[in-house]
N, C-alpha and C positions, 0 to 999 in steps of 0.2 A: 611175323606174323604171318601164320594164314589165316583164311577167313570162318574156319573153323574153329579158330584160340580166340576173334573176337566174338564171335555170337554169346551172350548172356545166355545162360539158359537157365527158364522158368522152374518156380516151386511146381511141384506136382499138389493135390490137393491136402493131402495129409502131411510133405513137410510144410508149408506154409500153415494149419492148424497144430502141430508141434511146436513150431516157430512164437504164435501168436499166443500159446497156452503157457510157454517157457517166458514170454515178457512180461506175461500179466501176471504170472505166480512170484516174479521176484518183484524185491522193495523199489522204489523212484530214485532215481537218481537224480540229491541234489545239483541245480546248476549252478556252475563254477560265480565265484564269490566277485563282485564288481562286471558282471558279464550286462545285466543293466546300463549300469554309470556308462559302461566301455562301448554300448550300443548306441546311446542316446548321443554321445560325444559323436561318435565317428558320420551318425544321420546330420546333426548341425551344424560337421566341417561341411559333410560333402554341399550341402546348401547353403555356408558360407559361401564355397567355394562357387556355384552357380551364382550367388548375387554375386562376387568378384567379377566374374566371368561379364555378366550379363554388362553391368557397369561399365568395363572396358568396351565391350563389344560399344555401348551407345557414346562412347566417348571417340571412340575414333568415328560412329558415322558422324558424329557432329563434326570433328575438325575436317572429315575429307567434306562434307557439305559446306564449311566457311571458306576452305583451301578453294574449291568451286566456285563461288560466291566470289569472293577475293580474284581470282583470274578473270571471270564475266567484268569484273567492274574496272582493273588494270589493266587489262590488253591493251584495249584500244586508246589510251593513252602513253603507249611505247613506241616510241618511232619507229623502229624497227621493222615491227611487224605489221607494216604496209595494210594495217583497217585504220580507214579513216571514218570516222563521226558526222555526219550528216547535218548542219543543221539546220531548223525547221524551213526558215526561209529558204536554202536550198534545194530542199521537198518542192517548198510549193512553187516555186519558180520551172522547177524539173516538170513537174506536173501540170495538167494545165486543169487550174481550180474554177470553179464557177463559183461568184462569190453571191452571198443572199440578197441583196439588192439584184441583180440580171436573173435570177430564177423568182424572184418576185413579180419582175415585171413582167415575164411573159406568161403570169398568170393571172386570173381575179382573184383576187382575194376579199372574201366577205367579210362585214364585220360579227362584230360579237350581236349586235342587235337582229342582223338578216338571218342568222344562223339561228338565236332564239327566237324570233319568229315564224321561222320556217317548220321549224320543227315544236312540237308539242309534244309531253312525255304522256300525255294518257293515250293519245294517237298511235305512238308506238308500241305503248303494251297493249293495247286494246288489236293491231295488228297480231301482234305477236301471239296474244292468246289465241284468237281465233285461228291465225294455222296450228298452233298446238293443239287446238280441240279437231281440226281437221285431220291433221295425221295418226291420232288417235281413234278419229272413226274408221278412216282412210285401213290401219292396222286389223279391226274388228270384223270391219265388211265380209 
């Protein structure tokens, strides 16, 4: 086919008006019997197929996740893999971990009463309020 054959010619205004008049002048043609039923069944089949495909996709993803979790859990216990799971005691022995008592010995720890007597909630609120008020005044100056 040449380029000239591929081009679809447009109808002129007169030809288009004549075509419209011919179509409007004829009786309406009735749709084939059962077309509504066929279209609805086609749409339902497509919808069902998409639902099945999505369900299959979800199952594939679920099995892949389950397999990955199984591998992560099983591989450390397979002897030929060379993966060694260290115990907590080995990790603690390997790292220089300071105990709680050693940390507390180097610091002075105040009692509850000392902390409460030193801090009074009203004073802290008054300080915060005065600070906020001063900042607001600085903004408007």
